SELUM-755288 format. One record per atom (N, C-alpha, C): z negated, x, y negated. Coordinates in steps of 0.05 Angstrom, whole numbers, plus 5000, padded with zeros to 4 digits. Each point is the difference from the previous one (the first is absolute). Example, Ala and Ser with C-alpha at 12.3 -4.5 7.8 and 13.67 -1.06 7.14 Angstrom:
! SELUM-755288
484452645114 500049824976 500050184976 501449934979 499950164976 498649854978 
***
This chain:
! SELUM-755288
472854354870 498649785013 500249754983 500849785011 500349754986 497349884992 499849874976 497549884992 499349775019 497449955003 499049785017 500449734986 500150004974 500449754985 501050064972 501349804988 500850014972 498549784986 499450054975 499049794982 502349934981 500849755000 502449924984 499149834977 501150064976 499549854976 502749894989 500049774988 502449884989 501050164976 502649984994 501150124976 498849874975 500050154978 498849904975 501949834984 502549995008 502049844986 502049895021 501749804992 501849885019 501750215014 500649955025 501650195016 502949994991 501050244994 502950044994 500850245017 501649965021 500650225018 502849975012 501150235007 502450015016 499350155026 500449875023 499150105025 502350045020 500150235012 501950055022 498649965026 500649785013 498649925024 500750195023 498250025020 500750155024 502249865016 501450165016 502049885018 498549845021 501349795010 498849825020 499750155026 497550015010 499650125026 501149825023 499949744996 501149825021 503050055003 501350034978 502950055000 500650285012 498550204991 500550285008 499350035030 497849885010 499350035028 502049895019 501249784992 502249895017 502450195001 500750114977 502350184999 499550255016 497550105000 499350245015 500449955030 499149775010 500449945028 503049985006 501549884983 502949975005 501350284999 499250174982 501150274998 499350175025 497849935013 499350155024 502149975022 501749804998 502249965019 502650144990 500150074975 502450134989 499250184977 499850265005 499050194981 501850044976 502549895001 501850024977 499649784979 498349815006 499349804980 498450134977 500649934976 498750114976 498349794987 497650074992 498149824986 499350124973 500649854979 499350094973 497549854990 498550124982 497549894989 498049935021 499650175020 498249955021 497150004990 498449835010 497249974991 498450255006 498150074980 498150215005 497349895009 499949755007 497549885010 499250135026 497450025005 499050135024 501149895026 500349745001 501149885024 502850105006 501750034980 502750085004 500150305007 498450164987 499850295006 499250035029 498049855009 499050015027 502249925020 501449784995 502049915018 502250215003 500850134978 502050215002 499050235017 497550074998 498950225015 500049935030 499249755007 499949925028 502849995012 501949914985 502850005009 500950295005 499350184982 500850285003 498850125026 497549935005 498750105024 501449885025 500549754999 501449865022 502750135006 501450094980 502650125003 499950305002 497650115004 499550285004 500950174976 499849894976 500750154976 497550124987 497649915010 497650084988 497849985021 498050174998 497849995019 497349964986 498950204989 497549964985 497749895018 498249854988 497749915015 500549755017 502449894997 500649755015 500850055029 500850245006 501350055026 498250155019 499949915025 498550145021 501950045024 502050174997 502050025020 499150155025 497750154997 499150155023 499149815023 499449754994 499249815020 502449845010 502350044989 502349845007 500149734986 498049954983 499949754985 499750064970 501349854983 499950034972 498249784988 498050094985 498249814987 500849954971 500449754993 500749934972 497849824989 499050074976 497949854988 501049864975 500049745001 501049844977 497849934980 497650115004 497849954981 499649704996 499749924974 499549714994 502549854995 502450115005 502549884991 501149815021 499749744995 500849795018 503049995004 501550024978 502949995003 501050245016 498950234995 500850245014 499449975030 497649905006 499249975028 501949815015 500649774989 501649805013 502950105003 501150114978 502750105002 500350225021 498150195000 500150225019 499549925028 498549795005 499649895027 502749935013 501649864985 502649925010 501950245002 499950174979 501950235000 499450205022 497450055006 499350195022 500749895027 500049735003 500549885026 502850075010 501850074981 502850065009 500750294995 498050164994 500450294995 498950155024 501750145015 499250145024 497650184996 497949975016 497750174998 497449855005 497850145002 497449885004 498550014974 499149774990 498849984974 497349875001 498250094983 497549854994 500149944971 500049744994 500049914972 497249894993 498650134982 497349924993 499949944970 497549954991 499749944972 497050024992 499449904976 497350004990 498249805015 497450004994 498249815013 500949714994 500749954975 501049734992 502549945015 501850195004 502549955014 499449915029 498050115011 499249935028 498949725002 499549874977 499149725000 502349814994 502350114994 502349824992 501849965025 500549755007 501349945025 503050085000 500950095024 502850065004 501149875026 498449835012 500849885026 502649854999 500549854979 502549844998 502450195001 499850224985 502250194999 500350145027 497850095011 500150145026 501149825022 499149755001 501049815020 503049964997 500949984975 502949964996 501650245009 499050244994 501350255008 500150035031 497849925012 499950015030 502049815012 500249774988 502049805009 502850124999 500550174980 502750124997 500350255018 497850095013 500250225019 498450254993 498449984978 498550234992 497650065018 499250255000 497750105017 497750084981 498149814996 497850044981 497449925013 497950164996 497449945010 498050034977 497749865002 497950024980 498250235007 499250154979 498350245005 497049935000 499349784986 497149934999 499849705005 499949844979 499649715002 502649865004 500149815019 502449845005 501049864974 502550044994 501149864977 499950154974 498850255000 499650144975 500750305004 500550144978 500450295001 497550145011 500450245011 502550165002 501749915023 502650095000 501949935021 501050255014 500449985026 501450215016 502849895004 502050144990 502849915000 501750205015 501449915021 501950175014 502849914990 501050164981 502549934987 502450045019 501949814999 502350015018 502149804989 502450025012 502049794993 499149745013 500149784984 499349745011 502349814996 500049805018 502449825001 500149804977 497649914991 500149794980 500449735012 501149824985 500549735010 498749794981 498949795012 498949784985 496950015000 498849934977 497149994998 499349804978 497849875004 498949824979 497350114991 499549994974 497550104990 498849814979 497449975000 498649844980 500450134973 501349864982 500750114974 497949954979 497749895007 498049934981 497950214995 500150225014 497850204998 500850234982 502350145006 500950224984 503050035001 501350004977 502950035000 500850295008 498150184999 500650285007 500650035029 498849835017 500850015029 503049935003 500849814984 502849905002 501950214989 499450114977 501750214988 500250245019 497750085012 500150225019 501949965023 500049765011 501849935022 502950004990 500549884977 502749984990 501250284995 498550184989 501250264993 500750175024 498749975023 500850155024 502149855016 500549754993 501949835015 502850135005 501250124979 502750115004 500150225021 497750135006 499950225019 499449905029 499549745004 499449905026 502649955016 499950055026 502549985016 501349734997 498449795000 501149734998 499449864973 499250164981 499349894974 497549835002 499849814980 497549844999 500749724992 498949815015 500049724992 497149924993 499449994975 497249974991 499649724989 498249855012 499349734991 497250004987 499849894976 497449994986 498649735006 497750025012 498449765007 497949944979 499149754999 497949924983 500850004970 497950004983 500550014971 500750294993 502150034985 500950274993 498550104975 498750235003 498650134977 501650224989 499950034973 501450224986 503050015006 501349775000 502949995006 501650194982 499350024974 501750184983 500050295011 497850095013 499950275011 501950035024 500249785015 501850005023 502950014990 500549844979 502750004989 500750264986 498050134988 500550274988 500950195022 498749995023 500850175022 502949945008 500649745004 502749925008 502150094980 499549964974 502050074980 500450304998 497850165002 500350295000 501550105024 499549875023 501650075024 502949954996 500649774988 502849934994 501250194981 498550094980 501050204981 500650275013 498750055023 500550255014 501949955024 501649784998 502249965019 499449845025 497649895002 499249855024 500849714997 501249895021 500749725000 497849845013 499149794986 497849835009 500949715000 499649875022 500849725002 497549824999 499849844979 497749834996 500649715010 498049885012 500349715008 497249884999 499549844980 497449874996 497850225000 498149995019 497950205000 500550225020 502450095003 500650215018 502050204988 499850255010 501850224992 501250125025 502750025000 501350145022 501250264988 499150225011 501050264991 501250155023 502650025002 501350145022 499650314998 500550145022 499850304998 502250114982 499350184983 501950114980 498750244987 501450134981 498950244987 499549954970 497950124990 499550004972 502150184986 501049924977 502150144986 498750214981 501750194992 499150224982 500249914971 498249834992 500049884973 498150154982 500349954974 498250104979 498749764987 497449985001 498649784988 497850094982 499349834980 498050064981 497649815003 497650115001 497649845003 499349864973 499549745001 499349864976 497250064990 499549974974 497250014991 498449785013 497450045002 498249835016 499049764985 500949765008 499149754987 497049945006 499050095023 497149975005 498450154979 500850244993 498750164979 500349864973 502349884996 500549864974 498049774996 499049895022 498249774997 497450064985 499150265001 497650074986 500450014970 502550054992 500650004971 500449724990 501049825017 500049714992 497149914996 498250095018 497249934998 498850104974 500550254993 498950114975 501149854975 502549935001 501249864977 498749724998 499649875023 498849735000 497250004988 498550225004 497250024991 499750144973 502250074986 499850154976 501849884978 498749864981 501549864979 501750204984 502549934995 501950164984 501150245016 499450015026 501050225016 503149995004 501350235001 502850025007 500350255018 501349965022 500550235019 502849995009 501450234998 502750035011 499850145027 500949865021 500050125027 502850115005 500350264997 502750125000 501250005028 502549935001 501650025025 500149755016 498449804995 500149755015 502649854992 501249885020 502549854996 499949735014 501649814992 500149745014 501150045028 499849805017 501250005027 498850215018 497450044998 498750205017 499949905029 499950195019 499649935028 497049945006 498350064981 497149985005 499049714994 498649895019 498949734996 498049984978 498650224994 497950004980 501249974971 502650004998 501249944974 499449714991 498949845019 499149734993 497750004980 498950244996 497750024981 500849904972 502550044993 501049914973 499549714996 501149845018 499849714996 497149905001 498450125018 497249905002 498450074975 500450234989 498450084976 500949844975 502349885000 500849844977 498049774996 498749915021 498149784998 497350094990 499450265000 497350094993 500050234979 502050004983 499850174976 501850234997 502250015015 501950234997 502949905000 501450064979 502949965001 501450265003 502350005013 501450265005 503049964997 501350224991 502849994995 501250275007 502350005015 501450255007 501450104975 499950274997 501450144979 501750215013 501450164984 501650225011 498350215013 497450014993 498250215010 498249915023 499749745003 498249905021 499149724994 497449945005 498949734996 497850024980 500349844978 498149994979 498049775003 497450065002 498049805004 498649954973 499449754994 498649934975 497849795007 497750034987 497949805003 500749754985 499649775013 500349744987 497549835006 499749804984 497749815005 500749845025 498049975017 500549835024 498449744996 501049795012 498749744999 499449905028 499650185019 499649925028 497349885003 499949765012 497549865006 499350045030 502050065016 499750055028 502350175010 499450185018 502150185011 499949985030 502249935012 500249995030 502650145008 499850185020 502350145010 499650085029 502250025014 500050085028 501050295002 498250175011 500650295001 501050095028 500949815016 500950075027 502250214999 501849974981 502350194998 499350244983 497949994984 499450224981 497050075002 499050085023 497150045003 498950234983 501750204993 499050234984 499449934971 500849754992 499549924973 497449844998 498849925023 497849825000 497550114985 499450255005 497750124986 500350004970 502450084991 500650014971 499549724987 501049795013 499749744989 497149905001 498650065022 497249915003 498350114977 500350254994 498450134980 500849904972 502649984995 501049904974 499049724995 500249825019 499349724996 497049974996 498450165015 497150004995 499350094972 501350214991 499550114973 500849804978 502149855005 501049814979 498649735002 498349975021 498649745003 501749775008 502250055014 501949795008 499349925028 499249755005 499449915027 502650025017 499750105025 502350075015 499649965030 502349975014 500050005029 502350195009 499250215014 502050195011 500249955030 502449925008 500449935028 501650225015 500249975026 501750175016 499050295002 497450045003 498850274999 499450115028 501149895021 499350085027 500350305005 502250124991 500550285005 498150194986 498549904979 498150174986 497750095018 499649865022 497850075018 500550285013 502550085004 500650245015 501350214983 499550004974 501050204982 498250255001 500150174979 498450244999 497049935004 499249774990 497449885006 500449705003 497949865006 500249705000 500049934970 502349954989 500349974971 498749744990 499949795016 498849764991 497050044995 498750125019 497150064997 499650204977 501750204998 499750204979 500349884972 501949824996 500449874975 497449844992 499049855019 497649844995 497650174992 499650215016 497750184995 500150144974 502450114993 500250164976 500249834974 501249765003 499849824977 497149924994 498549965022 497149954996 498650234986 500750255008 498850234987 500650014971 502449904993 500950004971 499049754985 498749815014 499049774987 501749755001 501849995020 501849775003 499749885028 501049765003 499749865025 502749955013 500250045026 502349925016 499049895026 501249795011 499049875024 502349985020 499450085025 502049975021 499849725012 502349875002 500249735012 501450035027 500349785014 501450015026 503050074996 501250105022 502950065001 500850214980 498250214997 500650234984 500749934971 498449834988 500349924972 497650124985 500650124977 498050114982 499949834975 497749914993 499649824977 498550154978 501149994976 498750124977 499049774982 497449954998 499149794982 500250084971 500049804983 500150064971 497450134991 500250224985 497750144989 500750084971 498149944982 500550074972 498950274993 498250115017 498850274995 498950125025 499650265000 498850145023 497249905005 499150025025 497349945006 498150204987 497949914987 498450184983 498350195017 499849945026 498350175018 501450265008 502550044993 501450235009 499450244983 500350255011 499450244985 502050034977 499150164980 501750034976 502650155006 499950185020 502550135009 500149955031 501449795009 500149945028 501450235016 499250035025 501250205018 501849865019 502550085001 502049875018 500650175024 499449905024 500750145024 502949965006 501450205010 502949985005 500749985030 498150065018 500549975028 502450155011 500650244988 502350165007 502649854996 500049814981 502349824995 501150054972 502450124998 501250064975 500249764981 500649775011 500449764983 497349904989 497850045013 497449934989 499550164975 500550255000 499650174976 501849914977 502549965006 502049944979 499749724988 499349815016 499849724989 497449954986 497950165006 497449964986 499950154973 501350234998 499950164976 500749844975 502149835000 500649844975 497949804992 498049955017 497949814994 498450104976 500150264994 498550104976 501149884974 502349895001 501249884976 498549754991 498149905017 498349784992 497750094983 499750274997 497950114983 497750145014 500150005027 497950125015 501150255015 498950234995 500950245015 499449965030 501450155016 499650005030 499950285010 498550035022 500150245016 501749945025 502050175006 501849965022 499550225021 499349925024 499550195021 502550135010 499950255008 502250145013 502749964986 500250084975 502549954985 502450125012 499750225016 502450135012 501449835020 498849775007 501349825020 502749904991 500450004973 502649904989 502450175008 499450255009 502250185007 501649895024 499049815014 501449875022 502749884991 500049894976 502549874991 500750064971 498050084983 500550034971 498450244990 500950245007 498550254994 499350044970 501749904982 499650044971 498649764987 498849835015 498849764988 498050064978 498150175006 497950064980 501250144976 501950185005 501450144978 501449794982 501249805012 501549804984 498049824985 497649955011 498049854986 499150154975 499650265003 499250164977 502249994979 502550015008 502349994982 500049744984 499049795013 499949734988 497549964983 498250204998 497849994983 497349965013 499949975026 497549965014 498450275000 497449984997 498250235002 499050025029 500550235012 499150045028 498250245002 497649965010 498050215002 499450055030 499850265007 499350065028 501550245010 
***
């Protein structure tokens, strides 16, 4: 049985560590969907994150390779439960729409609060047969999988890039392919481009023109690909180095020219206390003195880094404006509200402004009214646990709720913190 909470204490000396990061679940999940069209495709260094393990299981059930608790064939319908995994839910919505059979795709209570209407509307435009099981616009979904014609569709690109990636990956299997136009302000463009480049590496021809992608009908090739280490996971080590004088951390296996947009973490942390250099073994991080008087950044393309920066900037007392946070509203939790609430629990202030802007005012010390060991709620969100734990480097221990939540993307996170000298009780 997993502990209900951990109490985290900072290391007694500067952090010196070599860390093997988890494989990127974003990278791996895309390759799993692509491999579902060609079983001869090989994937090396596949992620052991819960989301990736779950997606593989659902694909196996879909392809009748596995049954277990997911399948209810006696009713003629197969029930698939994506739990709290948003990427899994969105990717499988599109994938099941073109897989012959009757499907019910459900999820956790939080998943039933996360909208899927834009994706469902786009799939219906292309010929899919999908109905809502409960509330209009939200999971669960009743999907009658079949061959669909495809064609042209426009989708608001400002809500979730996963809708777009889901459509792109099934495009080669559509009778007429896909002409996909991205409307509005594009959010998380690097994730869309990651999808496109991985598709191209697996033999798919994609024609780009401004904000549109044309993907003709074609077959995925029998390629062998290797999943990159996860740059989102790397961000927490940048955070630790920024908050720990004389720290040095080697992140093994990271290389330049990553397909992951979160590799932008390197350049951003240069402004707030971390220098990094590639070596033959990976990326070496070192603490440096920062002279930042103000930090402003747009996280439209890199929303998964927003929590890491909000907590780091509050801890360092750097006044900041974090922009482009719209998509944080529909993540594992409402991350904007969660950041504000839990920073307050830890004795720091953050203020939400108009247009999804989070403002961190300058603070030289924690508010004295806070408990000696603040309790951090994680809201079933892996990134809340991982971005708050390094805050103990300011000298105040923390209690972290539901520490097992990190298994969604970084199963060895707490083990690696212990390796780096953190004391973890619970």
